[in-house]
C-alpha atoms as one frame of an Amber mdcrd trajectory, in Angstrom:
protein
  -0.013  -0.069   0.078   2.727   2.118   0.929   4.479   1.505  -2.546   1.238
   2.690  -4.282   1.444   5.876  -2.561   4.798   6.775  -3.040   4.218   5.671
  -6.888   1.340   7.876  -7.077   3.191  10.798  -5.368   5.934  10.388  -8.163
   3.502  10.494 -11.182   1.981  13.770  -9.673   5.344  15.223  -8.998   6.600
  14.360 -12.678   3.449  15.686 -14.217   3.660  18.804 -12.188   7.039  19.404
 -13.084   6.568  19.319 -16.920   3.198  21.175 -17.024   2.991  24.333 -19.002
   1.389  27.309 -17.446  -2.196  27.736 -18.767  -1.251  30.770 -20.733   1.723
  31.392 -22.836   2.132  34.578 -24.029   4.049  35.561 -27.728   4.722  38.751
 -29.042   4.465  39.806 -32.684   5.951  43.101 -34.013   4.583  44.690 -37.339
   5.009  47.595 -39.158   3.233  49.753 -41.681   1.904  47.296 -44.625   2.147
  44.111 -42.943  -1.533  43.653 -42.029  -1.761  40.222 -43.653   0.853  39.220
 -41.920  -0.392  40.304 -38.595  -3.631  38.786 -39.513  -1.899  35.371 -40.183
  -0.094  35.500 -36.741  -3.330  35.995 -34.815  -5.128  33.334 -36.845  -2.275
  30.906 -36.388  -2.772  31.556 -32.553  -6.261  30.896 -32.809  -5.540  27.719
 -34.867  -3.289  26.261 -32.193  -5.725  26.838 -29.311  -8.630  25.456 -31.119
  -7.210  22.684 -33.379  -3.722  21.672 -32.513  -3.609  22.561 -28.684  -0.225
  22.174 -27.224  -1.848  21.179 -23.837  -5.394  20.634 -22.838  -5.355  23.671
 -20.627  -2.407  25.421 -22.200  -3.394  28.235 -24.641  -1.201  30.756 -26.275
  -2.221  34.474 -26.217  -0.793  36.921 -28.910   0.575  40.296 -28.138   0.857
  42.432 -31.325   3.052  45.580 -31.349   2.264  47.904 -34.393   5.600  50.185
 -35.008   5.906  53.018 -37.338   8.246  52.143 -40.388  11.738  52.103 -39.624
  11.411  53.232 -36.035  14.243  51.224 -34.033  14.056  53.234 -31.007  10.512
  52.678 -30.384  10.872  49.111 -31.181  13.657  48.668 -28.550  10.974  50.581
 -25.913   8.038  48.376 -26.812   9.877  45.066 -27.087  11.476  45.887 -23.321
   7.887  46.972 -22.417   6.688  43.107 -23.681   9.428  41.379 -21.549   7.845
  42.253 -18.623   4.949  40.231 -19.881   6.579  37.056 -19.543   6.604  36.464
 -23.438   7.929  32.898 -24.475   8.708  33.999 -28.311   9.184  37.389 -30.066
   7.939  37.105 -33.813   8.945  39.523 -36.480   9.450  42.380 -37.543   9.740
  42.145 -41.516  11.957  45.556 -41.324  15.398  44.514 -41.496  16.788  47.552
 -39.449  14.311  47.120 -36.470  14.585  43.392 -36.741  18.390  43.634 -35.838
  17.494  45.951 -32.666  14.776  43.302 -31.684  17.636  40.357 -32.296  19.960
  42.307 -29.957  17.476  42.460 -27.066  16.431  38.582 -27.783  19.908  37.469
 -27.525  20.601  39.452 -24.449  17.465  37.985 -22.457  17.794  34.656 -24.339
  14.227  34.922 -25.925  13.646  33.119 -29.086  13.301  35.344 -31.837  11.622
  33.907 -34.846  11.378  35.672 -38.225   9.837  34.930 -41.766  11.591  37.518
 -44.092  14.274  37.411 -46.605  17.837  37.814 -44.634  21.080  36.791 -46.051
  23.274  35.899 -42.962  26.733  33.447 -43.362  25.753  32.708 -39.565  22.812
  32.203 -37.630  22.441  34.624 -34.371  22.332  32.449 -31.164  18.651  33.230
 -30.231  17.343  33.438 -33.638  15.348  31.320 -36.268  13.975  32.338 -39.842
  11.755  30.183 -41.646  12.164  32.067 -44.919  14.370  29.792 -47.492  18.025
  30.600 -47.331  19.116  32.850 -50.147  21.885  30.657 -51.009  19.624  27.875
 -51.554  17.205  30.093 -53.436  20.175  31.414 -55.640  20.667  27.494 -56.503
  17.182  27.224 -57.425  17.404  30.477 -59.853  20.754  28.933 -61.267  19.303
  25.609 -61.855  15.991  26.853 -63.537  18.092  29.144 -65.768  20.336  26.120
 -66.779  17.436  24.296 -67.491  16.264  26.974 -69.851  19.367  27.186 -71.550
  19.550  30.970 -71.001  23.342  32.018 -72.440  22.945  35.959 -72.309  20.400
  37.728 -70.266  20.275  41.105 -68.443  19.479  41.498 -64.788  17.181  44.362
 -63.543  17.279  45.144 -59.997  16.297  47.920 -57.469  18.276  47.677 -54.248
  21.281  46.412 -53.534  19.867  43.223 -51.800  19.363  41.845 -55.114  22.882
  41.565 -55.972  23.430  39.581 -52.654  20.314  37.558 -53.909  21.585  36.897
 -57.503  25.207  36.172 -56.348  25.340  32.775 -57.875  23.794  33.973 -61.353
  26.193  36.641 -61.373  29.377  34.479 -60.994  27.966  31.769 -63.395  30.093
  30.718 -65.969  27.574  29.282 -68.530  26.292  32.542 -69.744  26.776  36.225
 -70.081  25.215  38.375 -67.879  24.483  42.317 -67.918  23.096  44.261 -65.026
  21.094  47.543 -65.064  19.828  49.462 -61.955  16.407  50.567 -62.182  15.556
  53.962 -60.483  12.688  56.214 -60.078   9.335  55.618 -61.518   9.670  55.734
 -64.987  11.656  52.717 -66.382  11.157  53.206 -70.167  14.450  55.040 -70.848
  16.290  52.286 -69.581  14.071  49.524 -71.096  14.470  51.084 -74.567  18.108
  50.574 -74.252  17.554  46.944 -73.472  15.606  46.644 -76.667  17.543  48.574
 -78.887  21.000  46.165 -77.456  18.411  43.259 -78.366  18.427  41.843 -74.891
  15.589  39.303 -74.917  15.876  37.461 -71.888  15.455  39.405 -68.646  15.845
  38.414 -64.828  13.580  40.850 -62.964  14.263  41.231 -58.920  12.169  44.012
 -57.789   9.534  44.057 -54.863   6.114  42.564 -55.547   4.264  45.555 -55.794
   6.556  47.095 -58.517   6.441  43.903 -60.719   3.535  44.947 -62.454   4.561
  48.369 -62.769   7.591  47.234 -64.649   6.293  44.922 -67.124   3.632  47.257
 -68.094   6.036  49.933 -69.015   8.052  47.069 -70.988   4.824  46.378 -72.666
   4.630  49.888 -73.740   7.672  49.869 -75.935   7.332  46.378 -77.047   9.241
  44.213 -74.436   6.258  41.909 -73.809   5.932  40.152 -76.806   6.408  36.381
 -77.712  10.041  36.688 -78.399  11.138  38.097 -74.692  11.436  35.768 -71.664
  11.309  36.910 -68.007  12.289  35.223 -64.857  10.861  37.034 -62.001  12.598
  36.069 -58.648   9.669  36.962 -56.189   7.798  34.154 -54.775   4.579  36.306
 -54.716   4.280  36.341 -58.535   0.879  34.756 -58.106  -0.387  37.935 -56.169
   0.232  40.308 -59.255  -2.564  40.788 -62.058  -1.051  39.212 -65.036  -4.244
  38.691 -67.373  -3.403  41.520 -69.795   0.119  39.887 -70.568  -1.275  36.287
 -71.137  -2.244  36.785 -74.707   0.509  39.158 -75.963   3.052  36.131 -75.540
   5.918  36.998 -73.263   7.369  33.807 -71.489   7.322  34.542 -67.890   8.795
  32.230 -65.398   8.903  32.100 -61.749   9.008  29.970 -58.303   6.829  29.878
 -55.307   6.931  28.416 -51.986   3.023  28.336 -51.521   0.470  27.007 -53.604
  -2.739  29.161 -53.062  -4.739  26.634 -54.541  -3.690  23.765 -52.477  -6.463
  22.339 -50.319  -5.060  22.958 -46.874  -4.106  26.303 -47.908  -7.396  26.997
 -49.123  -8.973  25.577 -46.266  -6.774  27.896 -43.892  -7.605  31.006 -45.578
 -11.479  30.420 -45.625 -11.470  29.981 -42.018  -9.038  33.003 -41.542 -11.365
  35.005 -43.932 -14.228  33.779 -41.457 -12.495  34.866 -38.388 -11.736  38.030
 -40.037 -15.294  39.028 -40.972 -16.760  38.162 -37.533 -14.209  40.888 -36.304
 -15.223  43.197 -38.686 -12.183  43.758 -40.527 -12.624  45.781 -43.869 -10.600
  43.273 -46.127 -11.425  42.465 -49.754 -11.401  38.621 -49.107 -13.118  38.228
 -52.775  -9.756  39.242 -54.120  -7.650  37.858 -51.374  -4.274  36.404 -52.291
  -2.178  34.970 -49.472   1.522  36.480 -49.196   4.619  33.763 -48.761   5.496
  35.997 -45.778   2.244  35.682 -44.258   2.346  31.972 -44.859   5.465  31.676
 -43.496   4.320  33.563 -40.214   1.566  31.211 -39.712   4.092  28.257 -39.940
   6.342  30.042 -37.704   3.588  29.926 -35.115   2.838  26.520 -35.705   6.688
  25.330 -35.602   7.179  27.146 -32.240   3.994  25.633 -30.636   5.368  22.083
 -32.054   8.892  23.098 -30.381   7.327  24.308 -27.351   5.286  21.076 -26.891
   8.513  19.015 -27.290  10.052  21.090 -24.629   7.506  20.470 -22.119   8.098
  16.825 -21.921  11.597  17.167 -20.487  11.802  20.273 -18.790   9.558  22.155
 -16.198   8.826  25.295 -18.046   8.101  28.620 -16.055   7.434  31.960 -17.468
   9.151  34.724 -15.577   9.044  38.656 -16.171  12.010  39.898 -17.357  13.096
  43.588 -17.685  15.730  45.509 -19.689  16.879  47.153 -16.563  18.253  43.623
 -15.287  20.674  40.892 -16.329  18.560  38.331 -15.804  17.506  35.955 -18.687
  14.724  33.544 -19.386  16.165  30.082 -18.224  14.540  28.280 -20.919  14.970
  30.289 -23.843  18.177  28.436 -25.006  16.663  24.982 -24.843  13.378  26.148
 -26.764  15.566  27.652 -29.567  17.646  24.430 -29.769  14.621  22.311 -30.222
  13.659  24.328 -33.073  17.070  24.554 -34.655  17.664  20.872 -34.779  14.501
  19.721 -36.418  15.599  17.813 -39.487  19.237  17.854 -38.375  19.583  14.109
 -37.553  19.856  12.036 -40.772  18.825   9.192 -39.302  15.167  10.477 -37.981
  12.977  12.305 -40.263  11.606  15.128 -38.306   9.871  18.123 -39.494   6.678
  20.354 -39.139   4.499  19.928 -42.123   3.047  23.657 -42.552   1.508  25.748
 -45.408   5.021  26.017 -47.314   5.758  22.458 -46.799   8.320  20.547 -44.601
   9.804  23.026 -41.743  13.437  21.753 -40.845  16.771  23.265 -40.640  20.572
  22.017 -41.595  23.179  22.165 -38.808  23.617  25.911 -39.176  20.145  26.528
 -38.484  19.217  27.646 -41.978  16.288  26.379 -43.959  17.684  25.178 -47.046
  15.923  22.033 -47.754  12.491  23.231 -49.493  10.718  22.511 -52.657   9.753
  24.975 -54.789   7.008  25.210 -57.827   8.138  26.123 -61.069   5.416  28.682
 -62.778   4.997  29.996 -66.260   2.316  32.088 -67.616  -0.025  30.546 -70.038
  -2.804  31.925 -72.269  -5.638  29.479 -70.991  -4.808  29.422 -67.101  -2.335
  31.970 -66.478   0.315  31.212 -64.142   0.632  27.220 -64.267   2.933  25.031
 -62.393   5.138  23.118 -65.057   7.774  21.653 -62.577   9.202  21.418 -59.095
  12.788  22.366 -57.843  14.302  20.492 -54.976  17.721  20.866 -53.452  18.413
  17.076 -54.058  17.107  16.935 -57.967  17.362  20.665 -58.958  15.032  21.692
 -61.446  12.506  18.822 -62.680  10.006  19.988 -65.425   6.818  17.669 -65.371
   5.580  18.652 -68.934   6.924  16.826 -71.980   8.282  18.106 -75.076   5.148
  17.008 -76.899   3.072  19.354 -74.535   5.316  22.196 -75.397   5.004  21.589
 -78.843   1.224  21.590 -78.536   1.083  24.455 -76.405   3.212  26.579 -78.987
   1.028  25.334 -81.726  -2.188  26.365 -79.575  -0.564  29.954 -78.942  -0.019
  30.266 -83.109  -3.840  29.759 -83.819  -5.795  32.798 -85.160  -2.426  35.060
 -84.617  -1.403  37.054 -87.658   2.210  37.009 -88.348   4.406  39.498 -90.188
   6.448  37.732 -92.914   9.254  39.601 -94.505  10.605  38.769 -98.354  12.577
  40.188-101.237  11.806  39.751-104.966  13.404  36.943-106.295  11.967  34.559
-108.891  10.780  31.803-108.150  10.494  32.318-104.436   8.734  35.269-104.179
   7.637  37.382-107.359   5.052  40.162-108.241   1.903  38.966-110.053   1.506
  40.076-113.627  -2.256  41.560-113.125  -4.066  44.510-114.915  -6.104  45.037
-111.733  -4.595  47.125-108.490  -3.719  44.155-106.032  -3.155  44.711-102.568
  -1.684  43.033 -99.257  -0.894  39.349 -99.855  -2.698  39.118-103.375   0.373
  40.936-104.797   2.767  38.209-104.278   3.254  34.861-105.922   5.752  32.343
-106.011   7.129  29.231-104.329   7.888  30.802-100.642   4.427  32.238-100.792
   2.891  28.779-101.486   5.090  27.438 -98.659   4.116  29.963 -96.182   0.406
  29.154 -97.243   0.969  25.681 -96.489   2.353  26.164 -93.141  -0.137  28.659
 -92.186  -2.932  26.124 -92.967  -1.329  23.448 -90.980  -0.534  25.688 -87.922
  -3.895  27.860 -88.073  -2.198  31.130 -88.189  -2.729  34.112 -90.433   0.263
  36.290 -92.114   0.967  39.365 -94.002   3.897  39.764 -96.297   5.721  42.804
 -96.735   8.915  43.717 -98.935  12.154  44.454 -97.063  12.920  47.984 -97.677
  16.447  47.933 -98.368  16.107  45.005-100.442  18.721  42.827 -98.977  19.062
  39.518 -97.435  20.945  40.564 -94.370  24.994  40.958 -93.979  26.855  41.994
 -91.085  28.732  45.162 -91.208  32.338  44.270 -90.306  33.059  47.821 -88.796
  29.811  48.515 -86.786  28.764  44.942 -86.278  25.160  45.921 -87.624  22.841
  43.894 -89.709  20.812  45.085 -92.442  18.067  43.480 -94.628  15.814  40.582
 -93.433  18.288  39.816 -90.410  17.568  43.395 -88.990  14.107  43.139 -89.712
  13.962  40.090 -87.617  16.311  41.437 -84.850  14.288  44.407 -84.467  10.985
  42.138 -84.283   9.145  44.211 -87.073   8.666  40.602 -88.736   7.946  36.933
 -87.140   9.275  35.344 -90.068  11.500  35.997 -93.274  11.578  33.873 -96.461
  13.199  33.904 -99.748  16.200  31.978-101.100  17.566  32.510 -97.541  20.722
  30.507 -97.025  21.601  29.222 -93.671  24.829  30.356 -92.719  26.869  30.286
 -89.318  27.104  33.897 -89.160  23.167  34.182 -89.544  22.654  31.237 -87.317
  24.556  32.912 -84.427  22.139  36.110 -84.922  18.897  34.678 -85.696  16.876
  31.421 -85.545  16.391  29.242 -88.294  13.736  26.425 -89.024  14.546  22.961
 -90.664  15.573  23.620 -94.212  12.975  23.595 -96.690  15.417  22.817 -99.531
  19.035  21.580 -99.842  21.380  22.709-102.391  24.994  24.149-103.192  27.202
  26.626-105.285  27.627  25.910-108.947  28.650  27.695-112.275  25.932  29.318
-114.793  27.576  29.938-118.075  26.935  30.744-121.657  25.803  27.384-123.591
  28.728  26.759-125.946  28.020  27.089-129.767  28.134  23.870-132.193  31.430
  22.671-132.971  33.020  22.841-136.399  32.793  19.619-138.100  36.329  17.956
-138.191  37.692  16.788-141.403  38.757  13.515-139.842  35.613  12.944-137.571
  35.523   9.647-139.125  38.285   8.448-136.555  36.189   9.867-133.502  34.435
   6.450-132.765  37.776   5.420-131.334  40.005   7.093-128.999  43.716   7.551
-130.159  44.881   4.784-127.827  42.918   2.177-129.367  43.881   3.258-132.829
  47.544   2.712-131.935  46.838  -0.409-130.221  44.806  -1.752-133.541  47.982
  -0.772-135.749  50.147  -2.295-133.290  48.133  -5.326-133.596  47.907  -5.667
-137.482  51.582  -5.484-137.944  52.343  -7.908-135.033  49.740 -10.301-136.432
  51.110 -10.047-139.915  54.713 -10.758-138.954  53.497 -13.816-136.850  51.536
 -15.084-139.724  54.750 -14.714-141.750  56.972 -16.484-139.118  54.623 -19.269
-138.569  53.736 -19.959-142.377  57.464 -20.306-142.588  57.586 -22.840-139.972
  54.406 -24.816-140.850  55.075 -27.344-143.350  51.957 -27.587-145.025  52.324
 -24.003-146.167  55.016 -25.102-148.568  53.304 -26.407-151.555  54.396 -26.857
-155.349  54.095 -23.598-157.457  52.677 -25.381-160.492  49.686 -27.486-159.248
  50.055 -30.024-162.583  53.555 -30.877-161.643  53.534 -33.764-159.117  56.953
 -34.217-158.236  58.534 -30.450-158.640  62.092 -29.631-157.532  61.228 -26.861
-155.335  58.292 -25.661-153.185  57.028 -22.227-152.563  55.447 -20.215-149.678
  52.947 -17.897-150.520  52.951 -15.835-147.278  55.578 -13.575-147.717  55.918
 -10.400-145.493  54.019  -8.347-148.110  51.519 -11.065-148.828  50.855 -11.351
-145.053  50.445  -7.636-144.622  47.994  -7.874-147.424  46.076 -10.858-146.379
  45.412  -9.086-143.053  44.537  -5.732-144.045  42.181  -7.434-146.660  40.291
  -9.170-144.032  40.297  -6.457-141.639  38.154  -4.567-144.247  36.045  -7.518
-144.965  37.503  -7.862-148.105  38.545 -11.461-150.059  42.194 -12.538-150.452
  43.710 -14.773-153.289  45.501 -16.724-150.675  44.741 -18.572-147.850  46.148
 -20.272-144.971  46.708 -24.328-144.968  48.332 -25.262-141.845  46.472 -25.512
-138.836  48.632 -22.821-136.750  48.105 -20.202-139.588  44.379 -20.859-139.847
  44.271 -20.319-135.951  45.907 -17.000-136.695  43.424 -16.071-139.380  40.372
 -17.243-137.384  41.375 -15.168-134.216  42.160 -12.237-136.461  38.773 -12.664
-138.176  37.006 -12.681-134.863  38.993  -9.469-133.692  37.978  -7.609-136.876
  34.456  -8.552-136.504  34.118  -6.865-133.065  36.209  -3.774-134.046  34.394
  -3.342-137.110  31.082  -3.419-135.705  31.865  -1.457-132.767  33.526   1.434
-135.005  30.298   1.137-137.334  27.844   1.446-134.573  29.541   4.642-132.612
  30.280   6.081-135.982  26.578   6.645-136.916  26.217   8.131-133.343  29.245
  10.478-133.829  27.991  11.971-136.938  24.487  12.719-135.644  25.203  14.332
-132.588  26.083  17.945-132.235  29.185  18.394-130.499  29.647  21.264-128.342
  32.950  23.159-127.639  33.333  24.041-123.919  36.312  25.872-122.719  35.484
  25.134-118.921  34.051  21.885-117.224  34.382  22.790-113.487  35.594  25.622
-111.039  39.380  24.126-111.307  39.073  24.983-114.661  38.023  28.588-114.072
  40.681  28.994-111.554  43.379  27.795-113.963  42.713  30.510-116.669  42.362
  34.213-116.992  40.634  34.771-120.095  37.068  34.285-118.780  35.882  36.078
-115.818  33.657  35.098-113.071  31.847  36.411-110.103  28.781  36.260-107.803
  26.233  38.075-105.717  27.748  40.902-103.586  27.624  40.432 -99.942  25.471
  37.228-100.196  26.243  33.497 -98.906  28.283  32.770-102.135  30.299  35.864
-101.618  30.820  34.968 -98.011  31.576  31.207 -98.913  34.565  32.231-101.306
  35.849  34.722 -98.749  36.022  32.698 -95.865  37.133  29.550 -97.856  40.424
  27.788 -96.863  40.700  25.689 -99.749  43.600  26.905-102.220  41.238  26.389
-105.245  38.580  28.719-104.333  40.952  30.859-102.363  42.485  31.411-105.696
  39.117  32.350-107.252  38.412  34.875-104.573  41.657  36.648-105.058  40.755
  36.537-109.096  37.487  38.066-108.383  37.991  40.343-105.635  41.083  41.999
-107.863  39.062  41.972-111.253  38.888  45.246-112.911  36.174  45.967-114.001
  34.186  44.578-110.955  32.707  41.156-111.131  30.438  41.211-108.498  26.855
  42.293-108.798  23.766  43.179-106.826  21.424  40.518-107.643  21.586  37.408
-108.977  19.480  38.375-112.279  22.208  41.087-112.928  24.683  38.408-112.886
  22.697  35.951-115.538  22.166  38.715-117.711  25.767  39.576-117.610  26.466
  35.844-118.189  24.184  35.870-121.356  25.617  38.949-122.835  29.204  38.012
-122.703  29.675  35.869-125.515  31.250  33.277-123.224  33.667  35.485-121.257
  31.819  35.752-118.022  30.376  32.832-115.553  28.825  33.528-112.713  28.387
  31.660-109.467  25.128  31.158-107.793  22.929  28.466-105.855  22.138  25.369
-108.060  18.355  25.641-107.195  18.359  29.245-108.885  20.404  28.068-111.787
  17.878  25.304-112.266  15.055  27.779-112.392  17.073  30.090-114.945  18.155
  27.182-117.387  14.667  25.946-117.377  13.839  29.285-118.973  16.833  30.611
-120.801  18.299  27.723-123.119  21.405  29.686-123.993  22.790  29.176-120.555
  23.841  25.801-118.701  25.031  24.664-115.441  28.668  23.785-115.530  30.168
  21.302-113.147  28.904  19.718-110.011  28.188  21.706-106.392  31.144  23.441
-104.801  29.556  23.087-101.286  26.427  21.921 -99.301  24.017  24.230 -98.211
  20.033  24.964 -97.334  17.200  27.565 -97.386  15.350  27.783 -94.259  12.697
  30.253 -92.796  14.356  32.946 -90.523  12.884  33.594 -87.244  13.841  36.108
 -84.345  16.199  34.785 -81.801  14.772  32.542 -79.485  11.367  32.413 -81.103
   8.754  30.159 -79.646   7.461  29.111 -83.254  10.965  27.794 -84.196   9.853
  24.044 -83.664   6.303  24.515 -84.546   7.217  25.887 -88.118  10.067  22.973
 -88.459   7.777  20.309 -87.767   5.297  21.634 -90.294   8.032  21.798 -92.739
   8.966  18.263 -92.215   5.388  17.325 -92.494   5.149  19.129 -95.761   8.274
  17.026 -96.835   6.689  13.647 -95.810   3.513  14.157 -97.922   5.224  15.441
-100.975   4.000  19.010-100.796   7.669  20.481-101.248   8.412  18.487-104.317
   5.127  19.306-105.835   5.753  22.633-105.162   9.402  23.002-106.665   7.855
  20.992-109.715   5.241  23.519-110.262   7.315  26.807-109.965  10.334  25.475
-111.750   9.022  23.449-114.739   4.924  24.182-114.884   4.717  28.026-114.448
   6.420  31.190-115.852   7.602  29.532-119.267   9.615  26.473-117.453  10.026
  22.926-118.724  10.916  23.346-122.881  14.676  23.888-122.120  14.740  20.580
-119.969  13.179  18.650-122.787  15.597  19.601-125.581  18.589  19.224-122.923
  17.137  15.760-122.429  16.869  14.652-125.891  20.271  15.676-126.981  21.889
  13.662-123.924  19.917  10.698-124.804  21.511  10.643-128.410  25.099  11.456
-127.067  27.915   9.410-128.050  31.310   8.948-126.252  34.374   7.591-128.287
  35.474   4.012-127.321  38.508   3.889-125.116  40.580   0.797-124.457  38.792
  -0.103-121.520  35.577  -0.770-124.057  37.244  -3.149-126.574  40.583  -4.319
-124.461  38.757  -7.977-124.267  39.044  -8.323-128.098  42.921  -7.688-127.653
  43.134 -10.194-124.871  41.529 -12.943-127.253  43.697 -11.674-129.938  46.984
 -12.381-127.930  45.770 -15.891-126.657  44.737 -16.775-130.398  48.526 -15.852
-131.504  50.001 -17.671-128.555  47.957 -21.009-129.415  48.547 -20.570-132.963
  52.515 -20.287-131.977  52.430 -23.273-130.067  50.647 -25.638-132.741  53.182
 -24.284-135.312  56.296 -25.002-133.181  54.518 -28.593-133.027  54.355 -29.046
-136.470  57.808 -27.684-137.108  59.370 -30.472-134.886  57.403 -33.231-136.432
  58.155 -32.261-139.597  62.053 -32.380-138.710  61.655 -35.669-136.840  60.186
 -37.362-140.280  62.902 -35.929-142.548  65.770 -37.185-140.084  64.244 -40.511
-139.914  63.883 -40.526-143.799  67.503 -39.617-144.001  68.698 -41.812-141.603
  70.171 -38.587-140.156  70.395 -36.935-136.720  67.253 -35.012-135.661  69.297
 -32.509-134.174  71.022 -31.852-137.381  67.892 -31.639-139.411  66.337 -29.368
-136.987  69.149 -26.933-137.077  69.017 -27.521-140.847  65.209 -26.364-140.933
  65.679 -23.619-138.350  68.398 -22.028-140.539  66.339 -21.841-143.455  63.435
 -19.991-141.753  65.862 -17.496-140.326  67.108 -16.515-143.481  63.779 -14.932
-144.160  64.565 -14.369-147.637  63.081 -16.145-150.700  59.741 -18.054-150.828
  61.192 -21.155-152.461  62.267 -24.130-150.972  64.157 -27.306-152.418  62.603
 -30.515-152.503  64.588 -33.362-150.392  65.031 -36.580-152.560  65.012 -39.980
-151.195  68.010 -42.242-152.304  67.245 -46.032-152.718  69.061 -48.207-150.322
  69.150 -51.855-152.163  69.958 -53.017-155.829  66.525 -54.045-156.471  64.946
 -50.382-155.363  67.618 -49.049-157.372  66.781 -50.909-160.496  63.350 -50.188
-159.575  63.851 -46.262-159.338  66.255 -45.996-161.959  63.706 -47.990-164.434
  60.438 -46.446-163.512  60.960 -43.170-162.137  64.378 -41.998-162.835  63.569
 -39.668-165.299  61.094 -38.092-162.621  63.851 -37.688-160.145  66.764 -36.941
-162.379  68.879 -39.593-161.318  71.394 -41.059-164.407  71.937 -45.068-165.322
  75.590 -44.294-165.377  77.823 -44.362-162.174
């Protein structure tokens, strides 16, 4: 029983030791313009007392102190007076100067000081805690978002020096070029005009919330609020700024927010807050009420303080003692309470935080709120500010929208919008219509580019208006002033939304403006006067074969004739009686002398007969192979001769750019300050460097102001001038002017594209439309229409095709080389057969004469090598027995010429 009494006494003493007072007082200090923050403070106290409840009997009591603006002396007096009321914490103020005085008093008497304002400190004060996101982490968020948006050059507009501290990481970034401009006074238009003139289209705006609308309004007045300009606004309260009038003019506005006013929990708190204030009779326009980030942070500060106070109550006996600025006593629990608040979220093993309106409330080891989440906002036409992503310290900028959604959003913004399209007169791209009526607007123009823009406009749902560039130039950069002219200048100054003509995409232009996907690929080529018909050649009958073939044929003729002569002397069958009626002649004759061999070969080559014919196998092989060779050669010659005699032969002095560079007689040039001009001027290829030197030093000048001038000069020069221009334009010209032609291939590879202002949001939508037109064949049909079917095109191409189809080229050794191979093979075979016949004949003679084979072979070789005479004595056979002698002498003695006498 006694044990139970002691246990009960222990629990009662423990409960009494850890019990909070019934009333815990907290003070809030507010200045002019902090009405909403003050209301948030009072509502947070009511919310804690009614819904959260630190302890069943413990309630918070709010003491509010209102100060004149920047009155530090009055703040010190009032805070000292508040200490006598035994306050457990002081909240506010928002003014930096006043807050420093309040902080010094709180540090002296160990009273927790809770703030909800922007404040850049490298080290946290001992008794201070700030729920506002730490500026260094905010700077990281700004940096990550701009890196994601791929900003490479921008200007920062700021109003006070705090901005330079807030944007320190942007200023130190190595990924972009940053310019800084200070906003002064109330009229920002002179500075904004300078920004527009300097062609800055990406702007970081760091001004207080109440100045944002004024800056944007004045920017709109001078044309800086169009779709080609992008703004990043650092304020976390952009949702409180009225932006409806900027939603439809097209600027890209990006910002961050800590508080989502449409969040269910936030909306519920605001509704209860409104209800409570109405009961108190406050004159607040809650219909248009938009909560400030600092007001939400003040609400979270009270909530956070109450949570820490409840945690401290579990381990400490908290007593509230009145204090005075005239004494040195301090509150003994202040140090413990501030430590409880500072170390929320510090331990990585324990997920400790307080969930407030601004997300998770926790601090790092230095007492700063560095871990938080921000919404990334963009201004849209449909709903105004829209959440498109989130930023976290660990993950950086993470956009939740896809590329498809971005493209679709741009396409939707294009619908029903009227774009200004600048162009220049250049056939067949843009031309003035031939009409007896007075035409206005787009009806005045026709051409490939006009039809192309019309097709893109139908695909994307926008309207357009054409106008001619005032100076008629496409766009080149002045080397001295760095200023652009022509269509590029129109786009840079946003007088035009699109620029289209035969506009070449170059590196220099790409650096200044944007280009769509190419709608035509081409290259530089040469247009030249078509050469006159070549005078007939007296020896044109030799044209079917090249000189090499004629030389090889003559060599083959002589070689085969000599070979036939040699083989005929070797072959026994070619030695025959000169008189057929004498059956046993004393001499044999060979009809294939050198002259006869030459005659036989030339007769058969010309398909004529000869009075001699080979008898031996070897000589017949030679003759057969030669006949095959002549059949092929004569047939090829006859077929190609007919083509050569019917084709017009042209005599062109140049065939390529190398031919132009090697000579000085024919002058050549290009359009002044065009892409071709820039190509030769900046080329590192030796041939093109020589051409540039020749063109730049030529007198009179060889450059023209337009392509048409260059074409006319070529036509009138009589072959003494060539013009360098884009191949597509050359194709168009030679379709209509049959006296001109394209010479050689392409000197380079380039493309035509639609030009847009730098960082135009429509580049992707226009490029996708061009790709779609390529895939469905519309671009091909447009080119066929304007190059071949309109304005007199097509007939020159038909004539040229007819001539090319009947053109003939001389036959070279590569065409008929196989016939020579067959001929050489046949001659080799014939030689082998002749040698075999020769050896066999020598063997038979050696057997008949009872002589040595070698002696007979030598005798025959010696006779052949003499190469003189076409007769050969008959070798007589002597009888070997008396009977044979008697028979021989009696019967055939007269025939062989033997006598009966010894």
